[in-house]
Structure formats: C-alpha cells, structure tokens
N, C-alpha and C positions, 0 to 999 in steps of 0.2 A: 433782729428783723430778718425774715427769710423771703426772698422774691423768686418766683418761678415764671419764666417766659413760656407761655403755652402756645405761642405761634409755631406751627410745625415747620415753617420755612425760616431760613436765615435772612430773608429779605422782607420786603413789605408784603404782608399777607393778612392772616386772621389775628387781629390784635386781641390779646388776653393775657393779663398779668395776675398771678395769684400772690397776694401779699399777706404775710403773717406778722402781726404785731401783738406783743403781750399775750400770746395765746389765742388771739382772735384772728379770723381770716376774712379777707375781702377779695373779690375778683374785680379787677379794673378792665372794663370793656369785654365784649363777647362778640367778636367779629367773624366774618367769613373771608376766605381768600377768593377774590373774584376771578383769579386765573385757574382755579381748580374746581372740579365737579364733585358733587356728593359729599360724603363724609371726609374725603381727603382735604377739603377746604375749611374744616372746622378746627378750632383750637383743641389741644390735647387734654380734654377734660378727663379722659381715662387715667391720666397720670396722677390726678389729684382727687379722684372721685371718692376715695375713702376718708378724706379729711372733711370735717364739718365746716360749712361755709356760712358766715353770718350775713353777708350782703354782697350785692353786685352793684358797682357804680359805673355808669356809662358816661364817657367823655363827650360824645356827640353822635348824631344819628346817620353817619355814613355807614354803608354796609360792612366795610372792613373793620368797623368798631362795634356794630350793634347787630349784625345780621344773624348771629347764632344765639341771640339772647334766649329765645324759647327752648333751644337745645340745652343751654346751660341750666335752665330751670328744671329740665327733666333730670339732670344729674343732681341738682341742689334745690329741691322743691321748698326747703325751709328758708332759703335766702330771701331777703327783701331787696327790692330794686330801687336804686337812687339815681336821679339825673337832675339836670336843671329844669326849671319850670318851662322854659322854651322848648327843650327837647321833649318834655312830657306832651306837648301839643303836637309833636311830629311823629313820635316813635311808632305808634300803632299804624299810621298810614304807611310808613316805610316798611314795616314787617308784613303787613297785609299785601303790599305790592310785591314783596319778595316771594310770598306764597304763590301769587299769580304767575310770576316769572318762572318759578320752579315747576309749576304745573304745565306751563307751556313748553318748557325744556324737556320735561318727561315725554310729552306727546310728540314733539318735533325731533328730539335728539335721542330718545329712548333711554334716558338716564333713569334707571329703575329706582334708585335711592330717593328720588324726589317725589313729593316735597318732603323736606326734613321735618316740617311741622305743618299743621293745617290751620285754616282760618278759625276753626272751632277751638283748637288748642290755644291759639293766640287770644281769643276772646276770654277763655277760661283763666288766663294768667294776668290779663291787663289790669285787673283791679288792684294788684299788689304794687304797681308802678307808683313811684312817688316823685313829685317834682319840687325842687327847692330853688330859692333865689340865690344869686351869686353872693358870695361873701357872708354866708350864714353858716356858722359852725354847728354841726349836728353830730350826735353819737350814731355810729353806723352798726352797732350791735344792740338789739333790743335788751332791756333790763332783764328779761326772763332768760337771756342767753349768757348772762354774766357768769364767768367761771372763777371759782376759788376766790370770790369776793372782789375780783378786779373790775375796775370801771372800764367801760368800752372806750376804745380810741375814738377820735373825732374825725370828721371829714368836712372839707370846705371846698366849694367850687369857685374857681377864678375864671373870669371871662377870657377865652382864648382867641377871640377875633377871627376864627377860621370859617365858621358857618353859623347860622342861627342856632343858638343854644350850646355851642361848643364850649368846653371847659377844660382847664387844667385842674388837677385834683390834689389837694393837700391832705395828708393823713398825719395825725398827731396822737402820740401817746404820752405818758408821763416821762418817758425817757428818750424818745427819739421822734424824728419827723421825716416824712418822705413826700416828695412832690413829683407828680406825673404830668408831663406837659400835654399829653394827648397830641393832637395836631394843632399847631399854633401859628398865627400870623401876627407879627408885630407891627406891620405897616397898615395904615388905613386903606380899605378897599373903597369901591364906589359907594356902597351902602354901609357896610359894617366898619366900625372903627377898630383899630388894632388892639391886641391883647392888653389886658390890665394885670400884668404880673409884677408891678413895681415893688411890691412889699414881700415878695416871695423869698423865704430863706429856709433851707432844709438840710438835714444831715445826708440824705440820699436823694438823688435826682434821676428819674427815668426820662431820658431825653429823646425826642423824635429826631431823626437824622435824614429825612427825606431828600433834602437838596445838598447833601454832603459832596456829591460828585460835581455839582454845578457852581462855577464861579460866575458871578454877575459881571458882564462886560462893562468896561470903563465907560462912564457916561450914560449908561442905561438905567432908567428909573421907571417906576410904574407910570408916572406922568408921561414920559416919552413914549412908552408902549401904548398908552391910551390915545395919545395924539396920532400915532402911526395907524392904529386901528380905525380911528375916526376918518382919517383921510382916505384910507383904503376902501372902507365901506362906501363913502360918498363917490369915489371914482368908479367903482364897479356899478353902482346903481345908476349913475349918470350915463354909463355906456349900455344901459338896458340889460345888464347881467343880473343874475340872482346870487345871493350870498347865503351860504350855509355855515352856521356856527354850531358845531356839536358841543354840547355841554352836559355836565352832571345836573340832575334835577334839583338837588338841594345845594344852594349856595352859588355855584357858578352861573346857573340860569338867571337868578335874580340879580346878580351883579351885572351881567351883560344887559339885561332888560333895563336896569336903572341907567346904564350908560346910554342906551338908545333913547330912553325917555328924556335925558338931559340934552342929547343931540336934537331931539324934536323941539324941546323948549327953546333951544338956542337958534332954531331955524336951519340947522345943518342937515336935518332929515325931515322930509315932508311927512305929514300924517298918512299912515298906510297900515294895512294889516300886518301884524307880526305873528308868524306861525310858530307855535310852540307845541311841545308834547303834553299829554294829559297830566303826568306826575309833576311836570314843571309848573303847570297851572295851579295844581293843588298847593304846592309849597309857596308859590308866589302869593296866593291868597293868604296863607299863614303869615308870610313876611309882612303883608299889608295889615292884617288884623292885629298882629303883635308888635307893630312898630313902636308903640309907646313903652314896651318893656325892654326893647333891644337898645344896646349902646351903638348908635348909628349916626351916619350923616344923613342929611335930607330927611329929617324926621317926618315931614309932612308929605313926602312923595309917596303917593299911592299908585303902584304900578298899573293896576287894572283901570284906574281913572286916566292915567297919563298916556296909556297905549291902547291900541285896538288889538287885543290878543285873541288869536283864533287857534283853537286846539286842532291839531292835524294828526290823525292816525296813519300808520304806514299803509294801511289798506286803502286809504283814500287818495294816495299820491297819484294814481293814474289819471285822476280827474283834474289835477292841478296843472295849469299851463305855466311853463317856465319862460314867460316872455314879459317884457316891460319892467323887469326888476322886482324881485321879491326878496323878503328877508325871512330866513328860517333859523330859529334858535331851538334846536331839537335836542331833546334830553336823552342822549345816548353818547356819552363822551368817547366811548371806545368804538362806536359805530358797529356794534354787534349785529349779527344777522337778525332779520325779522323786526327791525326797528326802522322808523322813518329816516333817521340819519343815514343808515346803511343804504336804503333805497334811493334817497336823494343823491347820495354820492355817486351811485351808479348812473344816474341821469345827468348829473352836472359835470362829471369829470371829463367827458369827451368834448366839451365846447369851451373855447378859449375865453369867451366873454364872461363866463361864470367864475365864481370863486368859492373856495372852502377855506375858512379861517379857523385855526385852532388856538384856543385861549387857555388850555389846561393840559394836564398830563394825558398821554396815551401810551398804553403798554405796547412795546414793539411787536408782541405776538398777536395783537388784535388787528382787525381791518383798518382802524384809524392809524395804528402804529405803522402798518405796512404802507398805507397811503402817504404818510408823512415822509417815509424813507424812499419813496419811489421817485425816480428821475422822470422829468417831463418827456413825453413821447416814447417812453420805453414800457412795454407790457410788464405787468407784475400780477401775482396772484392776490386778489383783494380778499376773497373769502370763498368758502366751499360752494355756497349757493350763487354768489356773484361771479365766480370764475375769474378769468384774467381781465384786467382793466388797463387801459392806457390813459394816463392823465395828460390832458391838454389844458384844463382849467388852471386858473391862478390858485396858488396855495401859499398861505403865509402862517407863521407861528408868532404868537405874542406872549411874552412872559408876564402873565397876569395871575400868578400863582396865589393860592390861599395858604401857602406854607411859608414859614420864616426862611430867609436866606441863611446860608451856613454861618456867615460872619455874625449875623444877629444872634443866632443860637450860641455861638462861641462866647460872645459878650455876655449873654444871659448866664452861662455857666460861671463866669467870673463874678457876676453880681450875686448869684445864689451862694457861691463859695461852699459847695457841699464837700463832705468827706469822700463820698463815692458817687460816681456817675455811671449809670447803666445805659448803654446805647441800644435804642430800639427803632422800629418803624423806618428802616432804611435798607438799601442794598449793601452787600458786604463792602464795596469800595467806599460808600458813603460813611459807613461806620469806621472804616480804617482811617479815613481822613480826620474824622473827629477825634479818634483815639490819639493819633499823632499830634494833632494841634493842642489838645487838652494837656497831654503829657509834657509838651514843650512849654506852654504858657503857664500851666498850673501843676508843677511837678508834685505837689503834695496831695493832689486829688487822685484817688484810685479810680481807674477806668476799667469797666467790665463790659465785654462783649459776650452775651449769654449764649449758651448752648440750649437749643429747644428742649424744654421739659426737665432741665437740670436745675435744681434749686441753687440760689446764690445766697450765702450768709453775709449780711452786712452788719 
C-alpha cells in the first residue's frame, strides 16, 4: 500500500490523499485550503497526475474536503466519484456556491485565477457523482478497469457524526485494509448522533488530529457548554441586546438552530424571527428533508416549522434596527469581508448590551480570529474594509466542536489497533502530541507524519 498526502500545507488545509492498493488508485477527498487563494490552495494534483486514478471518494461536503473536486476531475476525467447518499444531496449546492464566491472574490479582490471552475463545468460532471448508503461495501474500480485479472478493492462508508453525510472510509483488498477517519465526532451533538465506528479494524489508519493541541478542561462537557450558552442568550435578550452567532453553513448552523428550537419549545426563548444566511437556509432545508435518512436525535424536529427563519443578506443590514433584542445565526464562521456576519460585527461591537457568541473554530488570521483575540476597550485591526474596531460588546466562546477530542481519538487508535497510523488534518503541534502519545501507549504501532507530496509505503 502506498499513500501520498497531497495537502500542500503541513497543517489543516486542502485535504487529499492518494492511496494505491493492489495496483488500483483512489483519491480520498479533494479539498481547498480556505486560508490560501487561487491554485495555492489546491491539493498537489501535479505530483500524481501521471498515475491512472480509478475513483475519488469524498468524506463530507465541507470545502476543505470537497472544494476542489471539479479541479481533480480535470486531472483525472476517467475517475468516478463516490460519496454517501446524504452528501450526494448536498455536494452540488456546495460547489455552485463556491463558484459564486470565487467570482465575487475575483471582482472584489482582483484574484485573476478565479474561478477555478465554472457553473457549466460543474453541471457537466455532476452526472458521474454516486451516492451510497452507510455500511454498504462496494468495489471502487469499475470491472473494465481491472488490471492483470485482479479484483477491485472495496470501499465502505461509516457514519462519522461530524455533519450531515460525513463518513469515515474503509478500503479493503485481499491482503490489506485501510481506514480514513475524515473529520469525526464521537459525541452526540444536538441533532446528529456520534460516529458509528464501533466495528472498525484496519492495518493502516489515517487519523484526523484537529484538536491535538486542546485539552478539555476538567468538568467541561458539551452539556455544560450548552447550558452556559442558553443562559447567556437569555440574559442578553432580556436586556434588549442583540446576539450574533457566526457559524458555518453546513452543520454548525443546523446544530445551533436546533438548540434554539428546543429553547423555544421549553419556553426559554420567545417565538421571534431568527435571521440566517442564504446557504444556511438551503442546508437547513436539506437537514429537514433528509431527517429520515440521518442518524440523529429529535427525528421529528423540523427546523423550518419550529422556528421563524428569515434570510438576511449583508446588503440588507442597513435596514435592520438593532433594538429590542434580535438573534442572528449568520453563515460566515470566519466573518470574512462582504458577509452579513462581518457587517453585523461592525455594528454590534461598539455597544455593551450586544453580544457575539462563538460556537466553533475561527482561524486567528481571519476577522473572527482577530475579534476573539481582542481585549475589550482596546482598538484592533478587524479587517481591511472594516478598519480598526474597539470591542465593547460581550463576547463568549463555547466548545461545541464537531470534531472528536484528542483523548477520544487516542482511545480509537487503541480500539482499531493498526500496524501504522498516519497523522493528518491537524497543525504540527497537534500531530506531535498524537505522535508522542501513540508511541507511549502503543509502542508497537508505527506513527507517520507525512511530508506533503511524498509517498509513504505501508
């Protein structure tokens, strides 16, 4: 087995793993690095372009895992594309939205390379996407591509509990097995239940390490964080302040909306409009429509029926009065410029009665990251267009991650008991923590931290 990490960064970036088994090749994920612009943020497909590729398998539909799929198919037009059936209902919307964002960035930021693909190119390839149920074993190379009489290896998707449609991916051949966690959450969230990886066993494990740098404080649980968020929302609204919760459109938005719906049902939140972004509404509709297929809590909770959801574009913000208490769940987790979350932060930050609550990751180099690091009352550079900002509003952070905690992943390594663990999807310090811990607790397991673009023989 040969595995090549195509992520050009040594941290969290553009996920893409080329795996060769028994002479067949598959690409696991085809993401983009949200921190980088243009071709710099795309996996290193040039490194492997001369190798025939049988298939591309997508773990889930966040941009860092699927955003360069049309680019990958330009390099490998013969490959067929596999994903879970739930991702199948999402992927085209995600990629078409990506085209819209790239077009806007080309106009506003002058990025000449954008868009990396067009709406028409996406429409031309969408027919080859295939969706499969969880826990169905399938051959990932077509019979016509069999080489030297060898049978294709198989692929099986395991529910990863991270976002709708997310999956860990098991590859099996006659002689070896490999499991790729993708992004995984072992704990139940508000809607989605935790990962179903109980029966996973493999020779080689590619492990996400997102939270390797973060130790969970003693006594802190998801339940305590939810309780704290509930009380803080109620307090701000009672004092006639507005609450902004910046979120990612797929996954985090629906989890927060579900919590607001439960608060309303319990009488802790009075019925009122909840302002959301357009893409957040699209994915919320899909969460509702596909609730019968997902492994979830509150199976009968339909978010559009339980809440008065109102789509708000950033160009409409000037008409919104920020009085009397309003709730904004805006789909721009990093608060990038020309988004409603960015514009709302500019308006809310200067008043003490308002609040900005963070419920997920924010890169330190983004407006959201700079806002989180800012001290109250001290000016800081929020963004190029927003300029300097002085935060007077309340700001809180809640650990409601959709990623497994590091101890959970370390226990998972012991359960799988692989011969080799390859560490991915994490910053260097996170990978280093996992490497030290695995070597200490499981000395017989070989631990590999990859070099971008360099094949690893397993």
